[in-house]
N, C-alpha and C positions, 0 to 999 in steps of 0.2 A: 680332404678327411676321405675319400675315394680311396686313393694309395695308401695308402695309414689303414684304413679297413682289408684292405686286400692283402697285405703282409702281415695281419697280425691273424688272418684264417689259417688253416694247417692246409697243403695241399690235399685234393682228392685221393690222387694219386701218386706212389715215388718207385724208386726204383731202388734195390738193393745192389750195390756194390762191393765186391771182393777186393780189399784193398791190398791185403798181402797176409801171407801164411809161412809163419814162421817154419821151416825146416821138419824140425822136429813136434810138429805139431801136423803135420799133413796130412797125415792116412786119418788121425781125428777129425778134420776137415771133410776131408773129401766122401766120409762114411754122410756127413749132416750134409753135405751140397746133393750126395746122391738121393738121400731120404727126401729133403726138401724138394729136388728138383723131378725126381723121377728119371735123371738121364742115366746113361749106361755107364760102365767104370770108365773106359775112355775114353767117353766124351766128357764124364766129373775131372777124370785128372788131366782133360788137357784145359777146361777152364779154371780148376786151381791151380795151375803149373803157371798159366798167362797172366795173372791177377796184377793189376787190378781190370776186374773185368763183370758184367753184370752178373747176380746171380737170377733171380728176377727184376720183371719191370713192368709198369704200372699197375701197380698192386695198391690195394687198402694200405692207410698207416698203419692200422691193427696187426697184419700180417705180416708187414717189415718188420715191425717191434720184435715178433714172434721168433723170425728166422735169423734177425741181428743176434739176439740174446742167444739161439742155439750155436750160432756160427763162435757168438765171443766164448760160450763155455768147451768148445771145441779147440779154442785157441787162436783161431782167425780174427783180422781186423776187419770190420764193416763198416761200411759207409753207407746213409740214406739220404737221398737226392730226390 
């Protein structure tokens, strides 16, 4: 029963991974990544172009959900792990 209980609990920390970005949505996703991470233009561009790449790691699931919604609204594909 212990293993089943552990599997049912949501993780306390997750990572948000930028899985892919369609070419026509790259600028919108880049702007969101800069807003979320506070990275400079070059660093954010490198992150977006290197997808799949983590945007933020070891964050609360609620924050991850918000980030996922923002990136997906901009056209990117996101995974939460």
